[in-house]
N, C-alpha and C positions, 0 to 999 in steps of 0.2 A: 258770454254769450249764450243763448239758448237754441237748441237744434231740435226738430221733430224729424225723426227718421223713421222710415217703414222699409221691412224687409219681408218677403213671403215665401223664400226658400231659404234650405240651409245654406246653399252658396253666397246667397245675398246676406244671410246672417253674418257668415264669416268675413265678407267685405266690410259689412258695416262695424263689427267688433274692431276690426283693424284701423277703419277710419275713426272710429270713437277715440281710440287709444292714442291716433295722431294728433287729432282735435285737442285732447287733454294735455299732450305734451306742448301745445303751441298757447293754449289758454286752459289753466290748470283750472279756474273757477267754470269751465263749460258744463253746461245742464244739458240733459237730454231726456227726452219723452218719445213715446210712439209704439211702434209694434216692431218685434224682433224675436230672436231666439237665444240660446245658451251663450253664443259668443258675444252678442250685444248686451245680454244680462251681466256678464262677467264685467262688462265696462261702466255698469251702473244704471241700464235701462230696466225700468219696469214695465213689462210689455202690457199694453192695454187689454190685450186677449192673446189667447194662443196662436203663435204663427203660422201652428200646424193647419188652422182652419184656412188659410190662403193656399196651402201647397196642394193645389190641385191641377190636374193636367187632363185635356179632353173634354168634349162636348157632354159625354155620357157621366162624367164624374161632375161636372160643374153644373148640369141642369137641375138635379134635385137640392142643389144648395144655393140657388140662383138668389132666391129671395132672400136668404140669410146674408149672401155675399153682399147685395145691393143694400141691405140696412147696415152691414159693418162699413160699407163704402160711405154712406151718408154721416154715420156716427164718427168715423175718422175725421171727414173732412169737417164736421163741426169742432171737433177737439183741436185740428190745427189752427181754425180760425179763431177760436176763444183763446189759444195760448200765445198767438202772435210771436211766432218763434222769430230768430234772426234769419232762418231758413227752414224750409221743408226739403229734406233730403230723401228722395225715394230711390230705392235700390232694386233695380231688376224688375221682375213681376209687373211689366206695365199694364195688364189688361187689370189688375186692382190699382196700381199706384197712379198711374196717370188719370183714372177716373176720379180719384181722391184730389189729386192736385187740380183737376178742372174745377171740382165743386168748391174746394177750399179757397181757391182764387175768386170765384165768384161771391164768396162770402166776405173775402178778405183781400180786394184788388191789390193791395200793395204787396202782397206776398212774394218773397224772393224763393225761387223753384230751383232746385238741383236735382239732376236724375244720374245715376251711377250706374255704368253699362249701357253704352250706345246701342241702339236696335241695329240688327245686321242687315242694313240697307244695302251694304255692298253686296250681299247675296241675292236677296230679293225683296220685293215689295218696297221699292225706294220711298214711295209716298209717306211711309210711317215717320220719317223725320220731320215734313212739313207739318203733319198731324201734331207731332209731339212739340213741335216748336209753337204750338198755340197755348201751351201751359207751362213749358219749360224755359228758364234762362239760360241754364249753364248745364253742361254734360262733362262727365268724368269716364272718359274713355278706356277702355283696357287693350284697345289694340292700336299700333301707331299710325295706320292708314286712316283712321275714322275721324279724327278733328276736321278735316278740309270738307267732309261730307256734312258734319254738324253744321259748320260753320255756313256752308251753302244753303242750309235749312233756315238759317236765321237765329241759331243759338250760338253762344260763346262754348269752347270746349277745348278741353286739356287732356293730352294723353297722361296717365298717372301710373302706368305700368300694370303688368299683369299680376294677378295674384299668385300665380305658378310659380313666379322666381322667388316668392318669401316662403314656399312650401318646403318642410324638412326632408332631406334625403337620407336614406340609407347609406351606409358606409360599405367598405370592401368587408370589413369583418363579419357585419350583419348579413351580407350577402353570402359569404362562406357558411355562415351558420344556418342560412336557411335551406342551402343545398344539403348540408349534413343532415339536417332536421328531417327532411323528406326524401332521404336515399338518393338524391341526385349528384351522381359524379362530379367531380370539378371540372372534367374536360367533355361531359354532357352537352350537346346543344339544347340549352333551356328556351323552349318557345311559350310566350304568352297568348293565350287565347282569350281576346276580350270583346264578346259578342252583344256588349250593351248593358244598360243598367234598368231597362224596363223590360217587363214580360214579353210585350209583342215583340221587342227586339231579339230576345233571347231566344225564342221560340222561332223566329224566322232565320235568324243568322246562324244559330248554335250548331244546327246538325251540318250545314254547309260549311263552317268553319272546321268542324270535326274532319268533314271528309276531305277537305283540302290538308289537313293536317296528317291524315293517314296516307295519302299520296306522298306527302313530304317524307314521312317515315320509311315509306318504300324505298327512297333513293338516299336517305340519310339516318340510317337504322338506330343511331345513339340518340335520337331527341328524345326529350321530355317535355310534356306539356304541362303548365299551369296556368288555372283558369283564376284570377282574381275578381271577385265578385263584390257585391254589396247587399246589405241586409235585405231590402225590397224584393229582390229575386233570388236569394241565395238556395233557398229550399228547390226553386224550379231548377235552378243550374246544379245543385247537387243530385236530383232525380234524372236528369237528362245525362249528366256525367257518368252515372253509373252504367248506362245503356251506350255509352261511346266507346268503340274501339280503343282509342287512343289512352284511355286509362288516366284522365288528368287529375293532377293535384288541385283541389279547389280550396281557395284560401279567402277567408273574408275580413278579418281584423284589419286595422288601419295599419298596424304594425306589420303584419305578415304581408300585405299589399306592397307596403313601401320595400320590405327586403325582396319581395318577388320581382319588382321593376328594379332595383339594383343587381340582381342576379342574373336577369334575363340577356339573351344574346340576340333574339329577334322577336317581333311580335304579329299576330295577324289580329287586326282591331276594327271595330265598327267605327264609323266617322263621328267625330265629337272631339271636346275637349280633352279626352284621354291622349289623343296625338300629342299634346304638350306634356304631359305628363311622361310619356314615352321620350319625348325631345329632351325634357329636363334629366333624364337619367342615360341619355345616349343609347337607347334600344332602337335600331333600325326597324321599320315598320312596313307593312302591307295593310291597305285600308278596304275594307268592303261593307257595303251597306245597301239595303233594299228596304222597299217599303211595300204597301199594298198596290196593286197595278192601278186603281183609280189616283192615289195620292202620287203614285209616279209619274203619271201623265201630267197631273196639275203642276208638281214640281218642275217637272221638265219644262213646261212653259214659262214659269215664273223665274226660273234660276238664271242669274245673270253672269256667273262665272264659269271657267272651265275647269275649276277645281274647288272642293269644298273642305281641302284638308288645310287647317290653320297653319302647319310648317311650310307648305307651300306657298300659301298665301303672304306669310309675314316675310319670309327668307327671300319671295319673289322668284321662286324656283319651281320645277314640276319633279322634285327629285323622290318625293313620296309617290310610288304607283297607287291608284285606285281602281276599283271594280265595283261601280255602282249601278244599282237599278238591274236591268238583264244581264249585265256582264258581271254581277257579284255570283261566279258560279267557282266551284272548286278547283276545276283544272286550272285555269289561269291564275288564281291567287296561289295554288301550290307551286306554280312554276316561277311566279315572283319571289316567293319566299326562298326557292332553292336558289335563284340567282344571288340572293343576299348571303346565303351561305357559302355559295361557291366563287362569287365574283367581288373581289376587293375594290374594285372601281365604283361598283355600285353601293356598297357599305360606306366608301371613302365619301361619296357624293351626299348620301344622306346626312352622314354625320357632320360633315360641313354646314349643310342646311339646318340641322337641328341648332349647332352651335351659334350660328348666325340669327336664328330665331329667337333663343333665349337671351343673345345680348340686345336685340331690338325690343323685346318684351321688358327689358329693364334690370337684367340679372347684373350683379356688381354695383349696382347704383342704390339711390335711396329707396328704402322701403315702400312698396306701393300705398299702405296706409296713410305713410307720412306724406307722400308726394299729393294723395288726394285731399288731406287736410289742408295742405298748402293752398290748393286750387279752389277749395271752398271758401277758406280765408280771403283769397283774392277776390274771388267772384262777388262775396259779400261787400266787400270795401269798394268795389267798382261802382258806378253811377248805374242806376237801375236803367234797363233800356225803355225807350218810350213805346207805348201800346196805343 
């Protein structure tokens, strides 16, 4: 079979690489073309252009490159139509991918289209699903409660497992070595501070998180703080950390990050998928997040759920405390962290919710990439829906 795949972000590239491996295991003669990064290249994809051209966020990043992106959309759509693949598989990055799917289908009306990662219509803007259904036949969902929402909009959909369940975890030996390497005593309370992966997040949340941890240290003197960061914001984090009274250890490499998560006792984290990384490692957490006042107002009007933390949503509990918007303040967050240190019941409730979350996301089952590949093959073999 022949597949045209498009990924526009590193996370999508990882999903695409695992999916391609799964497709090759089911069809060793499978052929691939499209746009992707190193993970997809490792499975045999020659990207038509660098994936990094699509890794843009925010209006001020996109505007200067709008004409170039529009040209890439048209170019990619023509390539899809000319290739006539068994399926076009778009992976996340909906602003680019769904425009390609629309134009490609206009050029080749019989094109079978599959999108990997459902839009978060459970949280906000539910109309996105109906809009997507105009150009997408089948969806590969990574959260277990998403398929009914996609089917209601007119698409077929399978839950294929979340990629977090396939991520490697550090063991107890690596955790002990991490503490030893950074001079953290085995019995010290190690707290992760995770103020985000974007500069605006770090700038807004970093000082508040540090103040919360100062207050925690006043009550639990032996705590040590570690800030796992990523390349795009590591310089900013290191500059800020030098001024923070908690004097945190900053780590950046994937190996050090994994070891830090394995060694941690609790965490203060920005809202996002990092809550699943913490759940995978069994690290109880407090979530804090805030945005600019205007964005806060708009999000408050659009948000459909009473929680934004994936552990809470997947486990159908409210075990993880959240401090969002105006409530994202050092005092309440510090008090919630202290309860996790002192209250065994609070910790036990979170640990149970995290274990249930990982089970529901597919831990212990077939690898998500292979499950996704099986879903793709089934979608292709099914009768095309009428239009």
